N, C-alpha and C positions, 0 to 999 in steps of 0.2 A: 504493500500500500504506500502511495507517495506521501511525503511529508509536506505539509502546507505551512508556509510562513504566516503567522497570525498577528504580527505586531500592528498591522494596519486594519484590524478587523472592523472598527467602526466605519471606516471609509468604504471598505469592501461591502459591508452590510448595507450601507446607504445606497451604494451603486446597484446592488442586487435588488433592493426594494424599489428603486426607481425604475429599473428595467421591468420588474414584475408589475409595477403600476401601469406601464405602457400596455402590456398584454391584457391586464385585468380590466382596464377602463375601456378597452377597444369595443367590447361587445355592447355595453349600454350606450356609449356615446354615439356609435354608428347607428344603432337601432333608432335612437331618437331623431337622428338626422335623415334617416332613409326616406321618409315621405317627401322631404324637400329635395333630396338628391334625385329621386324618381321624377318629381315634378319638373326638375330642371333638365335632366338628361333624357327623360322618357324611358320607355322599355319596362313598363310595369310587369310584363310577362317574365322578365329576368330578375324580378325583385328577390326571390329566394336564392338565386345563384350568388348574390353578393355575400350572403352568409355561408352558403354551401361551399363556395370556392375556398374561403378562408378556413373553414372547419375541415375540409377535405385534406388540404396539404398539412394542416396542423396535426390531424389524426394520423396521417400516413407517415409522418416524420418523427413524432415524439419518441417512439421507442428506438428508432435508428440513431437519433442524436444522443440518446442516453448511452448507447453502445459506443458511438464515436468518441464520446467524452472519456470513456475508459481507455480507448486506444491512443488518442491524440492529446488528451488533457482537457480540463474544463475550460480553461481560458480561451483557446482559439475557437472552440465551438460556440462559446457564449458570445464572443465578439462577432463571430459570423452571424449569429442569430439577431443581434441588435442591428447590425449593418443591413441585413436583408429586410428586417422589419421597417427600418427607416426608408429604404429604397422603395418598398411597397407603398409606404405612406406618401412619398413624394409623387409617385405615378398616380396614386388615387386622387390626390389633390388636383392634379393637372388633367385628369381624365376628361376627354371631350364627349364620351358616350359610355353607355353601360358595359359594352364589351371590353373596353380598355379598363374600366373600373374593376370588372371581375378578374381580368388578368393580373391587375395590381394586387388584388386581394389574395390571389394564389401565392404571390411572392410574400406578402405579409404573413400568411399562414405558415409558410416554411420557417420564417424567422421566429414566429411564436412557438413553433414546435421545438426549437432549440432553447428559447428563453425559459419557459416554465420548468421543465424537469431539471435543467442544469442549474438554475437559480437555487432550487431546493437542495441539490447535490452539493453546491459550493457551501451553503450554510452548514450542511452536515459535516463537511470536511474541516471547517475552520472553528467549529464549536464542539465542546465536549458533550457527552451524553447528558450530564447534569445541567448544562447551559441551554440545551436545545428547547426545552419546554418554554422557557421565557422568550427565546428568539422566535419560536413558532407563533407566539402571541403577536410579535411585531409583524411577522409575515401575514398573519390573518388580518391585522389592522389595515394592511395595504388593500386587501380585497374589500374591506368595509369602506375605506375612504374612497377608493375608486368607484365602488358601486353607488355610493351616495352622490359623489360629485359628477360622475359620468353623465347621467341624464340631465342634470342641471347645466353642465357645461355644453352638452349637445344642444339643448334648447336655447341657451344664450348665443352660441355661435350661429345657429340658424336664424333666430329672431333679430339679433343685433348686427352680426357680421355677415357671414355666408358659410355654406356647408363645407367648402374646402378647408376651413380652419380646423375642422374636426380632425383632419389628417396632418395639417401643418404643425399642430401643437406637439406632435410626436418628435419632431426634429430636434429642438433645443434640449428636451428631456433625454432623448436618445443619445445625443452627443455628450451630455454630462455623465450618463451611465457608462458610455464607451470609454471616456477619459478616466473615470474612477477605476474601472476594472483594468485598464491598460497600465496605469501607473502604480496602483496599490496592491493588486492581486499577483502574488508570486507563487509559482508551484514548480516542484522538481519535475524533471522529464523522465524519471525512472517509473514509467507507467506499466500497468499490467498488460501483457500482450494477449489480446483476445481477437478472435475473428469478428468481422463485421458482416452481419447478415443482410447484404445488399439485395440478394435475390428475394428474400422474404418481404423486404420493403417494397420492391417493385410489384410483387403479386398483390400486396395490400392496396397500392395505388390503383392498379388495374381493376380490382374487384370493386372497390368503393366508388371509383369514377363511373364505371359502367352502371352500377346500381343507381347512383345519383341521377344520371342522365335518364334512365328509365322512369324514375319516380317524378322528376320535374317535367319532362317533355312528353311522357306517355299520355295519349289522349288529347294532347295539345297540338304542337306542330308535327308530331309523329304519331300516327294511328297505333292503337294497342296491338293489333294483329299484323303490323307491317313487318317486312323482313328486317328492318333496322332494330326494332324492339326485340324480335326473336333472337337476332344475332347477338345483341347486347346481353340478353338474358343468358344465352349460352356462354358468352365470354365471362359474365359474372360467376356463374356456377363453376366453370372450368378453372378460373383463376382462384376461386375460393378453395376448391379441392386441391389445386396445386400448392397453395399456401399451406394448408393443413398437412399435406403429405411432406412438403419440404421441411416444415418445422419439426416434424417427428423424426426426420432422417438425419438432422445435423446435430453436432455436439453443442454449439452455442446458438440456439434459436433466438430470433428477435422476440418472440412471445412464447415462453415455455408452456406447453399445453398441459403438463402435469399439474400445474397450479390449479387448473379447473376441477381436479378431483377433490379438492378441499371445499367442503360445503360453504364455509364462510366466504371464500373468495368467489365461488361460482355464483351464488345467489346475490351477493353484493354487486358483482360486476353486471349481471343481467339487469338488476334494478337500476344501477347507474346508467346503463344504456337507455332504459325507459325514461328516467328522470332527465337525462340529457335532451331527449325529445321534448319533454314538457318545458324545460327551461328555454329552449330556442323558440318554442311555440309562443310563449309569453313575450319574450324580449323582442322577437322579430315582428310580430303582427299587432301587438297592443297599440303602438303608436299610430298605425294605419287606421285602427278603429276609432281612436280618440280624435285624430285629425280629420279623417275622411268621412266618418259617419256622425260623430258627435260635433264636428266642426269647431274643435278647440285648437289652441296654439300648440306649437312644438314644445314650449315650456311646460304646459299642462300635461302633454303626452309624456314628457320626461318625468314629471312628478308621479304619474301612475306606475312607472317602472322603479322609481326611487324607493317606494315602500318595500318592494321585493328585495332591493339591495340593502335596505336597513334591517329587514327581518333576518336575512341570511347570516351576517356576521354575529348578530346578537344570539341567534339560535345556536350557532356553532359554539359560542362561548358557553352557553348553558348546557349544550350536549356533552361537553367535556366533563362537567360535574355529574350530569345524569348518568353517563356511562359508568362512572365509579359507584354510583348508588344503586341503580336498577339494572345495569348491564346494557350492552350495545343492542341487543335484540328488542327490548322494550322501548328503548330510546328511538330505535328505527321505526317501530310501529307507531309511536306518537307522531313522528315526522310524516309517515305515510298517511295517517289520518288528516294531518294538516294539508297535505297535497290534495286529498279528496275534497276537503272543504273549499280550497282554492279553486279546484276544478268545477265544483257546483256553482260557486259565485260567477265564474266566467261563463258557464253554460246558460246562466240566467241574465247575462249582460245584454242591455239594449240601449239605444240612444237616450231614452228617457231617464234611465237610471243614473246617468252622469258619471264623471270621472272618479268620484269618491268611491263608488262601488267597484270600479275597475282597480283602483288603488288597494281596496280591501282584499280583492282576489289575489293581487300581486303579493301582498303582505303574507298571506297564508302559504302561497307557493314558496316564498323566500324562507319562511320558518321551516317548512317541510324539507327544503333543500339543505338548510343548515344542519338540522337534526340528523338527517339520513347520511349526508356526506361525511360528517365527522365520525358518526358511529361506524360507517363502513371502513374508513381508514383504520380506526382502532381495531376492529375485528380482523381485518386483513393482516395488519402488522403483528397481531398477537398469534395468528395462525401459522406463521412461517418463521424460519430461523433467520438470523441476521444476514446470512449469505443471500437469501432470497427476498429480503424485505424491500429493496429498492425496485426490483422488477415487478414484484407483486403490487406495489403501490402504483407503479407506472401503468400496469395493466388496467387498473381501475380508472385512471385518468384517460387512458386510451379508449375504454369502452364508453365513458361519458361523452368524449369528444365525437366518437363515431355516432353515438346516439343523436347528438346535436346536429351533426352533418346530415344524417339520414332524415332526422325530424324536419329540418329546414326544407329538404327536398320533398318529402312526403306531404307535409302539411301545406307547403306551397303549391303542390300539385292539386290537393283537395280544394284550396282556395281558388286557384285559377279555373279549374273545371267548373266549380259552382258558379262563379261570376259569369263565365262565358255562356253557360247553360241559361242563366237568368236573362242575359242580354238577348240571346236568340229567341227565348220564349216570349219576350216583351215586344218583339217585332220592331226593334229600333232600326234606323237606317244603317246601311252597310258600313258607313264611315265611322259608326260607333262600335268599337270593339274593346277587348280587354285592356289595351293600352290607354283607352279613354279614361280609365279609372284614375290615371295620373292626375287628372284635372280636379279630382275631389280633394286633393291633398293641400291645396292652397285656396285662399279666399277668392283670388282673381280667377283661378281656374274654375271654381264652382259657379261663379257668376257668368262665365262665358258659355256654360253648358245649356242654359235655359232651364226653367223650372221642372218640366216633365222629364227630360233626359237626366237631369241631376237627381230627381227623386228615384228614378228607376235604377240608376247606377249605385246610389247609396243603399237602396234596398238589396241590390245584388251583392255589394261588398259586405253589408251587414249579414246577409244570409250565408255568404261564403265563410266569413269569420266565425259565425255561429257554429258551422260544421267543424271548423278548426278547434273551437273550444269544447265541443262535444267529444272530439278526439282526445283532447287533453284530459278530460274527466275519465274516459275509458283507460287511458294510459296510467292515470293515478290509481285506478282500481286494480289494474293488473300488477302495478308496482307493489301494492300492499299484499297481494297474494304471494309474491315472491319473497317479500320481507318476512312473512309468516313461516316460510320454509327455512329461514336462518336457524342454525342450531342454537339451542339454549345455552350450550357450553361449547368452548372451542374444540375443533376436531383433535 
């Protein structure tokens, strides 16, 4: 094991926390700005790809970067992650259309795939076992601060400045983190020599990409029974089989499959996959409902997400105490019930109920996420030895990210199909299509539609989002069923 110089630990910790802040704030700040971005760039059909692209490359690279850090060291991988994240932010801010923005988000996702796991690893390297509990509190506070400030900053940039500032803000903060790690973080080069499972990573990218395309575009630009969809389905199944076979056959797999034989890990990971879908469903589409259907500002839309962001870190803190008193299983069950309550609130959401009801639903989702995520990490880390703890924890992060990526695609497909069906059944002129929904997201756009078209489009968007929220409720219910399968004692 390499020896890390720790005399500059406060500066290293500050740099790591700053880099984590960039990746953590990304989700809520972009979600809040998305209605304005789509209103400016057009392409409502591609709405979900802005999130799916980021999550796709994030999920596909997170385990790979963990292995690369073992081979080449934490520092070069971390610096690469920050640099790629900033490059993606610059291209996003300058994007002239949705296609370029999606490409830039792919780059950002790769950067985030290096940032999050390596940040946690660096902290583990430079602090002793006794110190880590306190430091983990600092890292948790980053999520809390970013979650609270993200929607507010997103709303401010959209209402006062313009949406590109959502991405420009990453540059000065990223440069500070880059400088801090460059000058203060020193590590020896005597690193453990292990193979890098590049083949496994490629199979993951192929499998997830093909499935995402099927879910987002199936029934839209590409018919369900077309040769393209059938070919992509075959590609998905083939690459998934190839990945599983490859992981079983090599000595140092990217995702050790034997971990799934442990009940604590198996059911925690499956539930994290489902809660990842719930999380992206709320953060991606709630601003569109508040702005497009309720006709409120981006700042108000940000507020409805902020309550989830407040509930999560508070619940995570409480979960740490609850786990010690009543165990991880009961704590997880309480979190699952909170997710169901949030799902019920969202399923009953309507324009008349107002943003406060939307904020209440977000709060319960945040509480549920905080309780379950903390409980899962505790149960997973208690179920394995020290040698497997990092990869077991990374596998849970991987499953939640994959869930978010697929959730963005699946729920986006549900929304698009429902809105298009509503538009066709209303007999609107051919010039009115799914992309016309862009105009609902700004006051000027709504006024340009005319009262009848505006009403029909709002009803269509409301109907589509209602289907999304029914889906969230079903996902919450299934999550609780898997939580109940968690062992009462560790394996």
